[in-house]
C-alpha positions in Angstrom: -19.3 3.7 12.4 -19.0 1.3 9.5 -20.9 -1.4 11.4 -23.5 1.0 12.6 -24.1 2.0 9.0 -24.8 -1.5 7.8 -28.4 -2.5 7.2 -30.5 -5.3 5.9 -28.8 -8.3 4.3 -25.1 -7.8 4.6 -22.2 -9.3 2.6 -18.9 -9.2 4.6 -16.1 -9.5 2.0 -12.8 -10.8 3.2 -14.4 -11.6 6.5 -11.2 -13.1 8.1 -12.1 -14.8 11.4 -15.6 -13.3 11.3 -15.5 -10.8 14.2 -17.4 -8.2 12.2 -19.9 -10.8 11.0 -20.5 -11.9 14.6 -21.1 -8.3 15.7 -23.5 -7.7 12.9 -25.4 -10.9 13.6 -25.7 -9.9 17.3 -27.2 -6.6 16.0 -29.9 -8.6 14.3 -28.7 -8.4 10.7 -28.6 -11.2 8.2 -24.9 -11.7 7.4 -23.2 -13.6 4.6 -19.5 -13.9 5.0 -17.0 -14.7 2.3 -13.3 -15.4 2.7 -10.8 -17.0 0.3 -8.7 -18.7 3.0 -10.2 -22.1 3.9 -8.8 -22.1 7.4 -10.6 -18.9 8.2 -13.8 -20.2 6.6 -13.7 -23.2 8.9 -13.0 -21.0 11.9 -16.0 -18.8 11.2 -18.2 -21.9 11.0 -16.8 -23.1 14.3 -17.6 -19.7 15.8 -21.3 -20.3 14.8 -21.7 -18.3 11.6 -24.2 -20.0 9.3 -23.7 -18.4 5.9 -20.0 -18.6 5.3 -18.5 -19.3 1.9 -15.0 -19.9 0.6 -15.2 -17.6 -2.4 -13.5 -14.9 -4.5 -15.7 -11.8 -4.7 -15.2 -11.7 -8.5 -17.0 -15.0 -8.7 -19.5 -14.9 -5.9 -23.2 -14.7 -6.6 -25.6 -15.3 -3.8 -28.5 -12.9 -4.4 -29.0 -9.3 -3.6 -27.6 -7.4 -0.6 -28.5 -4.2 1.1 -24.9 -3.7 2.3 -21.7 -5.0 0.9 -18.7 -4.1 3.0 -14.9 -4.3 2.8 -13.5 -3.4 6.2 -9.9 -3.1 7.3 -8.9 -1.9 3.8 -9.7 -5.3 2.2 -10.7 -3.5 -1.0 -7.0 -3.2 -1.6 -6.9 -6.9 -2.6 -8.2 -5.8 -6.1 -4.6 -4.7 -6.7 -5.3 -2.2 -9.5 -7.6 0.7 -10.4 -8.8 -1.3 -13.4 -9.8 -4.3 -11.2 -11.5 -1.9 -8.8 -13.6 -0.5 -11.6 -14.4 -4.1 -12.8 -15.4 -5.2 -9.3 -17.6 -2.1 -8.7 -19.4 -2.7 -12.0 -19.9 -6.3 -11.1 -21.2 -5.5 -7.6 -24.0 -3.3 -9.0 -25.8 -6.5 -9.9 -25.4 -7.8 -6.3 -26.9 -4.7 -4.6 -30.6 -4.6 -3.8 -32.7 -1.5 -4.3 -31.1 1.4 -2.3 -28.1 -0.8 -1.6 -24.8 0.5 -0.4 -21.1 -0.5 -0.5 -19.0 0.5 2.5 -15.3 0.5 2.3 -12.3 2.0 4.0 -8.9 2.7 2.5 -6.0 5.2 2.6 -4.4 7.5 0.1 -1.1 6.2 -1.1 2.1 7.5 0.6 4.6 9.5 -1.5 4.8 9.6 -5.2 5.5 6.8 -7.6 8.6 7.2 -9.8 7.4 4.9 -12.5 4.2 5.5 -14.7 0.9 4.6 -13.2 -1.1 5.3 -10.0 1.1 5.5 -6.9 -1.4 3.3 -4.9 -0.8 0.3 -7.1 1.9 -1.6 -5.3 3.4 -5.1 -5.0 3.6 -6.4 -1.5 4.8 -9.5 0.2 4.1 -10.6 3.8 6.8 -12.0 6.1 6.6 -13.6 9.5 10.0 -14.5 10.9 11.5 -16.9 8.3 8.1 -17.5 6.5 7.8 -15.5 3.3 4.5 -15.3 1.4 4.0 -14.9 -2.3 4.1 -11.4 -3.8 0.7 -9.9 -4.5 -0.8 -6.7 -5.9 -2.3 -4.2 -3.5 -4.2 -1.0 -4.0 -4.2 2.0 -1.7 -6.9 4.4 -3.2 -7.5 7.9 -2.1 -11.0 9.2 -1.9 -10.9 11.4 -5.0 -9.6 8.5 -7.1 -12.2 6.2 -5.6 -14.9 8.7 -6.6 -13.7 8.7 -10.2 -13.7 4.9 -10.4 -17.0 4.6 -8.6 -18.6 7.2 -11.0 -17.3 5.2 -14.0 -19.0 2.1 -12.5 -22.3 3.9 -11.9 -22.1 5.0 -8.2 -22.2 8.2 -6.2 -19.7 8.4 -3.3 -20.0 9.8 0.1 -17.2 10.4 2.6 -18.5 9.1 5.9 -15.5 9.6 8.1 -11.8 10.3 8.2 -9.7 7.6 9.9 -7.3 7.8 12.8 -4.4 8.4 10.4 -4.5 11.4 8.1 -4.9 9.6 4.8 -7.5 7.0 6.0 -11.3 7.3 5.3 -14.6 5.4 5.3 -16.7 5.8 2.2 -20.2 4.8 1.1 -21.1 4.1 -2.5 -24.7 4.0 -3.8 -25.8 3.1 -7.3 -26.9 6.1 -9.4 -30.3 5.6 -11.0 -30.0 4.4 -14.6 -31.5 6.7 -17.2 
């Protein structure tokens, strides 16, 4: 559903190996892919994607987009609600007229014992004996996303619930400035 909702010039944030970018290009859309991992940027280029950048979304500026999307819960890389609000405010300047942001996430599990939002966690990936660096991650439920989006000047729309009970797909659109 997320891919079918994309339109116009699309920015794929955290594009990984580029599979969604390739599908969108096959559908006739202009796709710009960004990824922070250089190995994946090289892979996307080898797979034939033209507009691929090694970039951090907080520093990326390549014109206006009709759709900006964060699939496979990559919005979680912001790490905190404060950084989510900062990013959403910044992205308003990257959206074309009638532009949209598409993202999926899940509500946090359980309750946090310490102060703060339960969805702000520290995570660390491990594969066999390889252990990555700790990083911040954000699981944001739809109602909290709506509050953050409203503060940044967006209206939110719940497009779909995911295959697991707390997962969802949302669309954000800029509210007209008064």
